[in-house]
C-alpha atoms as a printed R data frame, in Angstrom:
    type eleno elety resid chain resno       x       y       z
1   ATOM     1    CA   MET     A     1   9.568   8.585  -4.751
2   ATOM     2    CA   ARG     A     2   7.241   5.662  -5.518
3   ATOM     3    CA   THR     A     3   7.086   4.755  -1.842
4   ATOM     4    CA   VAL     A     4   6.116   8.298  -0.865
5   ATOM     5    CA   LEU     A     5   3.387   8.399  -3.526
6   ATOM     6    CA   ASN     A     6   2.078   4.963  -2.475
7   ATOM     7    CA   ILE     A     7   1.878   6.099   1.160
8   ATOM     8    CA   LEU     A     8   0.167   9.316   0.052
9   ATOM     9    CA   ASN     A     9  -2.290   7.242  -1.983
10  ATOM    10    CA   PHE     A    10  -3.081   5.068   1.016
11  ATOM    11    CA   VAL     A    11  -3.591   8.028   3.347
12  ATOM    12    CA   LEU     A    12  -5.689  10.069   0.889
13  ATOM    13    CA   GLY     A    13  -8.239   7.378   0.154
14  ATOM    14    CA   GLY     A    14  -6.399   4.408  -1.289
15  ATOM    15    CA   PHE     A    15  -7.412   2.343   1.722
16  ATOM    16    CA   ALA     A    16 -11.087   2.823   0.826
17  ATOM    17    CA   THR     A    17 -10.636   1.789  -2.794
18  ATOM    18    CA   THR     A    18  -8.495  -1.177  -1.762
19  ATOM    19    CA   LEU     A    19 -11.177  -2.274   0.715
20  ATOM    20    CA   SER     A    20 -13.739  -2.021  -2.091
21  ATOM    21    CA   TRP     A    21 -11.622  -4.292  -4.274
22  ATOM    22    CA   LEU     A    22 -11.191  -6.718  -1.379
23  ATOM    23    CA   LEU     A    23 -14.967  -6.764  -0.923
24  ATOM    24    CA   ALA     A    24 -15.412  -7.477  -4.643
25  ATOM    25    CA   THR     A    25 -12.825 -10.269  -4.370
26  ATOM    26    CA   VAL     A    26 -14.635 -11.856  -1.431
27  ATOM    27    CA   LEU     A    27 -18.004 -11.530  -3.190
28  ATOM    28    CA   SER     A    28 -16.574 -13.140  -6.320
29  ATOM    29    CA   ILE     A    29 -15.486 -16.069  -4.159
30  ATOM    30    CA   ILE     A    30 -18.825 -16.345  -2.359
31  ATOM    31    CA   PHE     A    31 -20.876 -16.321  -5.570
32  ATOM    32    CA   ILE     A    32 -19.664 -19.546  -7.141
33  ATOM    33    CA   PHE     A    33 -20.515 -18.485 -10.717
34  ATOM    34    CA   THR     A    34 -18.156 -15.477 -10.406
35  ATOM    35    CA   LEU     A    35 -15.196 -17.544  -9.225
36  ATOM    36    CA   PRO     A    36 -13.302 -16.981 -12.512
37  ATOM    37    CA   LEU     A    37 -13.322 -13.239 -11.707
38  ATOM    38    CA   THR     A    38 -11.425 -13.716  -8.454
39  ATOM    39    CA   ARG     A    39  -7.937 -13.627 -10.006
40  ATOM    40    CA   SER     A    40  -8.649 -10.348 -11.761
41  ATOM    41    CA   CYS     A    41 -10.116  -8.874  -8.577
42  ATOM    42    CA   TRP     A    42  -7.038  -9.801  -6.618
43  ATOM    43    CA   GLU     A    43  -4.690  -8.408  -9.284
44  ATOM    44    CA   ILE     A    44  -6.415  -5.022  -9.303
45  ATOM    45    CA   THR     A    45  -6.596  -5.027  -5.485
46  ATOM    46    CA   LYS     A    46  -2.795  -5.058  -5.512
47  ATOM    47    CA   LEU     A    47  -2.759  -2.204  -8.024
48  ATOM    48    CA   SER     A    48  -5.221  -0.187  -5.953
49  ATOM    49    CA   LEU     A    49  -3.073  -0.607  -2.846
50  ATOM    50    CA   VAL     A    50   0.267   0.140  -4.546
51  ATOM    51    CA   PRO     A    51  -0.374   1.979  -7.844
52  ATOM    52    CA   TYR     A    52   3.072   3.533  -8.228
53  ATOM    53    CA   GLY     A    53   5.708   1.220  -9.635
54  ATOM    54    CA   ASN     A    54   3.075  -1.240 -10.875
55  ATOM    55    CA   GLU     A    55   1.003  -1.393 -14.001
56  ATOM    56    CA   ALA     A    56  -1.880  -3.537 -15.232
57  ATOM    57    CA   ILE     A    57  -1.010  -5.160 -18.530
58  ATOM    58    CA   HIS     A    58  -3.084  -7.567 -20.596
59  ATOM    59    CA   VAL     A    59  -1.949 -11.185 -20.622
60  ATOM    60    CA   ASP     A    60  -1.727 -11.107 -24.429
61  ATOM    61    CA   GLU     A    61   0.941  -8.405 -24.179
62  ATOM    62    CA   LEU     A    62   2.760 -10.250 -21.416
63  ATOM    63    CA   GLU     A    63   2.741 -13.662 -23.104
64  ATOM    64    CA   PRO     A    64   1.921 -13.186 -26.809
65  ATOM    65    CA   GLN     A    65   2.832 -16.789 -27.671
66  ATOM    66    CA   SER     A    66  -0.061 -18.098 -25.557
67  ATOM    67    CA   ARG     A    67  -2.833 -16.119 -27.285
68  ATOM    68    CA   ASN     A    68  -6.027 -18.099 -27.623
69  ATOM    69    CA   ALA     A    69  -9.200 -16.885 -29.349
70  ATOM    70    CA   LEU     A    70 -11.428 -19.092 -27.175
71  ATOM    71    CA   LEU     A    71  -9.916 -17.730 -23.969
72  ATOM    72    CA   ASN     A    72 -10.234 -14.163 -25.256
73  ATOM    73    CA   THR     A    73 -13.923 -14.754 -26.002
74  ATOM    74    CA   GLY     A    74 -14.444 -16.209 -22.527
75  ATOM    75    CA   GLY     A    75 -12.596 -13.233 -21.058
76  ATOM    76    CA   THR     A    76 -14.896 -10.842 -22.893
77  ATOM    77    CA   LEU     A    77 -17.971 -12.621 -21.518
78  ATOM    78    CA   LEU     A    78 -16.492 -12.509 -18.016
79  ATOM    79    CA   ASN     A    79 -15.746  -8.799 -18.448
80  ATOM    80    CA   ILE     A    80 -19.387  -8.170 -19.366
81  ATOM    81    CA   LEU     A    81 -20.496 -10.079 -16.255
82  ATOM    82    CA   TRP     A    82 -17.937  -8.131 -14.234
83  ATOM    83    CA   LEU     A    83 -19.168  -4.783 -15.559
84  ATOM    84    CA   VAL     A    84 -22.753  -5.555 -14.579
85  ATOM    85    CA   LEU     A    85 -21.972  -6.937 -11.105
86  ATOM    86    CA   PHE     A    86 -18.942  -5.064  -9.808
87  ATOM    87    CA   GLY     A    87 -17.256  -2.868 -12.415
88  ATOM    88    CA   TRP     A    88 -19.554   0.119 -12.460
89  ATOM    89    CA   TRP     A    89 -19.504   0.747  -8.693
90  ATOM    90    CA   LEU     A    90 -15.739   0.232  -8.423
91  ATOM    91    CA   CYS     A    91 -15.262   2.653 -11.309
92  ATOM    92    CA   ILE     A    92 -17.467   5.229  -9.573
93  ATOM    93    CA   MET     A    93 -15.523   4.663  -6.341
94  ATOM    94    CA   HIS     A    94 -12.199   5.397  -8.081
95  ATOM    95    CA   ILE     A    95 -13.576   8.429  -9.920
96  ATOM    96    CA   THR     A    96 -14.964   9.843  -6.674
97  ATOM    97    CA   ALA     A    97 -11.691   9.213  -4.843
98  ATOM    98    CA   GLY     A    98  -9.774  10.787  -7.735
99  ATOM    99    CA   ILE     A    99 -11.917  13.923  -7.727
100 ATOM   100    CA   VAL     A   100 -11.597  14.325  -3.963
101 ATOM   101    CA   GLN     A   101  -7.837  13.789  -4.138
102 ATOM   102    CA   CYS     A   102  -7.452  16.322  -6.947
103 ATOM   103    CA   LEU     A   103  -9.038  19.016  -4.766
104 ATOM   104    CA   SER     A   104  -5.676  19.455  -3.034
105 ATOM   105    CA   ILE     A   105  -2.471  20.116  -4.928
106 ATOM   106    CA   ILE     A   106  -0.600  17.340  -3.136
107 ATOM   107    CA   GLY     A   107  -3.296  14.813  -4.066
108 ATOM   108    CA   ILE     A   108  -3.302  15.445  -7.831
109 ATOM   109    CA   PRO     A   109  -0.800  12.685  -8.751
110 ATOM   110    CA   VAL     A   110  -2.743  10.213  -6.622
111 ATOM   111    CA   GLY     A   111  -6.034  11.331  -8.154
112 ATOM   112    CA   ILE     A   112  -4.661  10.747 -11.648
113 ATOM   113    CA   ALA     A   113  -3.636   7.216 -10.612
114 ATOM   114    CA   ASN     A   114  -7.212   6.601  -9.429
115 ATOM   115    CA   PHE     A   115  -8.595   7.754 -12.773
116 ATOM   116    CA   LYS     A   116  -6.342   5.225 -14.526
117 ATOM   117    CA   ILE     A   117  -7.526   2.444 -12.211
118 ATOM   118    CA   ALA     A   118 -11.151   3.519 -12.813
119 ATOM   119    CA   ALA     A   119 -10.744   2.658 -16.481
120 ATOM   120    CA   ILE     A   120  -9.279  -0.735 -15.560
121 ATOM   121    CA   ALA     A   121 -12.117  -1.341 -13.088
122 ATOM   122    CA   LEU     A   122 -14.604  -1.533 -15.946
123 ATOM   123    CA   TRP     A   123 -12.796  -4.294 -17.870
124 ATOM   124    CA   PRO     A   124 -10.189  -6.068 -15.659
125 ATOM   125    CA   VAL     A   125 -10.366  -9.716 -16.744
126 ATOM   126    CA   GLY     A   126  -7.176 -10.775 -18.492
127 ATOM   127    CA   ARG     A   127  -4.964  -8.158 -16.860
128 ATOM   128    CA   ARG     A   128  -1.994  -8.857 -14.628
129 ATOM   129    CA   VAL     A   129  -0.271  -6.403 -12.328
130 ATOM   130    CA   VAL     A   130   3.459  -6.283 -12.999
131 ATOM   131    CA   SER     A   131   6.233  -3.798 -12.357
132 ATOM   132    CA   VAL     A   132   6.469  -0.819 -14.673
133 ATOM   133    CA   GLU     A   133   9.823  -2.084 -15.921
134 ATOM   134    CA   MET     A   134   8.415  -5.505 -16.812
135 ATOM   135    CA   ALA     A   135   5.453  -3.922 -18.623
136 ATOM   136    CA   ARG     A   136   7.800  -1.678 -20.615
137 ATOM   137    CA   ALA     A   137  10.028  -4.643 -21.526
138 ATOM   138    CA   ALA     A   138   7.013  -6.702 -22.657
139 ATOM   139    CA   ARG     A   139   5.735  -3.863 -24.846
140 ATOM   140    CA   GLU     A   140   9.180  -3.306 -26.384
141 ATOM   141    CA   ALA     A   141   9.568  -7.037 -27.106
142 ATOM   142    CA   ASN     A   142   6.111  -7.108 -28.743
143 ATOM   143    CA   ALA     A   143   6.947  -4.052 -30.829
144 ATOM   144    CA   ARG     A   144  10.242  -5.602 -31.985
145 ATOM   145    CA   ARG     A   145   8.462  -8.857 -32.864
146 ATOM   146    CA   ARG     A   146   5.682  -7.052 -34.720
147 ATOM   147    CA   PHE     A   147   7.898  -4.755 -36.782
148 ATOM   148    CA   GLN     A   148  10.626  -7.173 -37.810
């Protein structure tokens, strides 16, 4: 089912959003001062291409033992830079694609996936794209650790 939905996403506009993320990735490489944003761009490019079966999860949830306040502060500053340079237009791109996809009944699930990615597009630094199963396992392990 995931494969069918990923193909449907690609056909109904996922190629355009993925190309936008690729453009943002290339621009973040070209502008030297945005080089730290490149990893996040590439991660969300993968999510934009194949949204079903994958999920963006914050690094702190994935590896809670490696939390670092200094890195989190730097990530917040990079997210602010990202929002100003790239985030707002990628968010608008995903919202537009989601609205257009939701106009047909068959495109509603794909449109909802684009709305989820639109939220990530505003603040992507520190997120990694992993399988849904790995994200669920990381969240369960964090919950067990927190409530024991």
